[in-house]
N, C-alpha and C positions, 0 to 999 in steps of 0.2 A: 759394534757398541762401544762408548766411550764411559769409563769411571771418572767420576768426580771425589774425590776426598776432603771432607771437613773434619775438624778435630774432634766432633760430638754431634750428636744429633741434632742437638737445635741448630748448630751450623749448618748440616745437611737440608733441615726443613726450609730455612731462609734462604741457601741457595737454591733449593727445587722452587721456592715462590717467586725469586728474581729470575730464574729461568723461564716459568710461565709468563711470567709477566712481559718477559722480553719475546717471546715467539708472540703473544696476544698482540701486542703493538705492531710488529713486523704483519703480522697475519692481517689486523684490521688495515694498516697501509695498503695493501697487495690486493686483498679481497672484499674489505668492507664489514666483514665480519670473523668470528672467532669461536669455532666449536669445539669444548673442551668436555671430554668424559673423564669424571672421578670416581676413585676408588675410597672404600672408610678405612678406617684404623687410627690408632692416637698420634702416630708420627703424623700423618695426611693431617689430621686437626691442625696442629702446630703451623703445619706447612701454611695451610689456608688462612689461619690466621695471621700470618706474615704476609701472603697474597693480598688480604684487603687492605693491608697499605701500599700497596705497589701502585704506581701510576700506569693504570688499564682503562682503557673506554669500556666501561661496564654497559652503555646503552648497546655495544656491538657483540655481545658475548652472549652464548648460549651454552649452558651446563646438561650434559647428560649425565648417567650413570653406569657405571662400568658392570655393577651387578647389585644386587639388593636382597636380602633375608625377606622371605615369606611372613610377615607378622603384620601388627594393625598398624595404623598411622600412630608415628609419637612412640611407638615402643623403644626401649633404650637399645636392644640389639639391632635396628634398623640404622643403614649407614645416613638416610636420610636426614634421621632426627639429629645427629650429629653435623652432617652437615650445614643444616638451616642455623645450629648455634656458632660454627666455627666460620661460615662464608656467608651463606644468605642473608644473615640477619645483620652485616657488615657491610656491604656493598650494595648499590643502588640497582640491583637486579630487578624486572619486572617480575611477576607469575608467568606470563608468557615466554619468558628465557628461561626458565628452571622447568626440567623434564625429569620428573622423578618416576623411576619405573612402577608400573600399577600392578603392586604385586597384593591388591588388598582385594582384586576380582575375583569372583568364583572359579572362572574359566581360565585357569592361567595359559593354557597354550594359545588359546584367544587374545588374550592381554599380551602374551608376547609379541605374537603378530602385531598387534596393535602398536606397539612400542617400536618395532621394525619399520612400520608404515611411517610414524611420525619421525623417525632417524631420517627417512628418505626424503621427507616434506623438508627437514631445516639442512640437510646435509647432502643432497643429490641424491640421484641413482646410478651403480649403488653408492650407499653415504659415504663420505670419506670427511672422517675425524681429523680436525687439526693437530691437536694432542690428545693424547690416552695418559693418564697418569694409574700407575699401577705398582701395587705392592708384593710383597713374595713370602708366601709361606714356609713355615720350617720343611714342610713336606713337597715343597716346589709347588705349590698351586699358584696361580695366580689369578685376579677376578674369583668367578667361582668355578675353574675351571680345573677339577680336582682328582687325582690321580684315580684311574679307575672309572670316572663317571663315564657313561655314554656320549654326554654332551661334547667330550673331548674330540670326536670324531665326526662333527656336525661340520659340513662345506656348504649346506644351501641356503642355511639360514644366519641372520646378524644377531638376532637375540633367542634365546633359547630357556628352558626349565630345567635345573638341575637335580638330579637326585636329593635325597637328606643328607647333610652336612654339618656336622657338628648341631643335630637337633634340629635344622631347618631347611626346609626348600629352599631353592634359591633360582631367581631370574639372574642371568647373565649375557653379557655380551659374548660372540663366540669366536674363532680365530679368524674367519674371513674381514670381518670387519676391525679388528686390532692390526691385522697385517695392510690394513689399507691405510692406515692411520700417517698422517705426516711426520708425527713426532711421537715418540714414546718415553715418558718419564718415570724412572724407575724410584721410588725412595726406601730404602733399604739401610737400616740401621740396625745395632747393638750385635754384642758375641754371639747369642743365639741363632742370627744369620749370617754366620761367616763362612759355614760349611755351604749350605746351601747356594748362597750366592757366590763362589765359588766353581760351584755345577751349572749355574747360571751363566757365568762368564765363559767357562769352557763349553758350552753349549752342550750339555747331558741331554742327551735327545731322551733320557728316560724319564726328566721331570715336567710337567706342562709346561711351567713358566719359559721352558727354552725353545717351544713352538712358536712364541711370539718373536716375529721377525727384529734382528738386531743393526742393521745397518743404519735405523733413524733414530736408535736408543741411546739414552742416557741414563747412567745410575749416579745418583746422589747417594751417598753413602759415609758413614764415620770412621774413626779408626778401629773401633771395637768390631766392626764386620770385616773393613777389608784388610786389616793387618793380620789377620788369621787366614783369609782368603790365600794372599799373597802380597808381595813388596809393591806398595802402589806409595805414589808421591805425586802433589800436585800442589801448585799454588803454598810452596813452600812448607807444607805438611807432610811427612815423613812417618812411616811404620819407624824406622831406625830408632 
């Protein structure tokens, strides 16, 4: 795992956007399309707004979701609601390039199966995502892979439905597909994430996030998170 340090959360979000754009350009040049899975959260919204200003061949991009809360369309708790504002409305993506998790269906297990099939259609069998963007919760969760949830032990499905977490059922990508990704981008900022970022960096097996492979991962972080975690220095930004 590589840790890329910026002075603040804005810098980390901008660096994340530039990283995604760089990988997108290289992947389109090599394979003709770029498939990325995106997570929700406040800092990612900023990152996606920056990404909208980057040079990307959007006609060759497909966007899928890492996870989603089970809630009605347009609900402010839905990741897709904020993705539409921060990214989808700002770039020339066609509806058929945006793949929102079908959490409004009555049979959620069947819906998860349909989403798995969609991933196979656009990313191969088994599906391989070009880039997965992840966040890191204070409890060590990522995606909707939460401590103690049976979904952590799923190894034969790429999409599953979690138990209730913070008041909502969720649909989530599982470890098998996350660990097939060509690139993993973590965006982790703020002093409240410092301790858990250290545990991720140290591969603490007790937190769900550490079960995501690290050999293709990069963490975009800021002084507030990284400098409590440990001495990091890059691009002239030092914890000292």
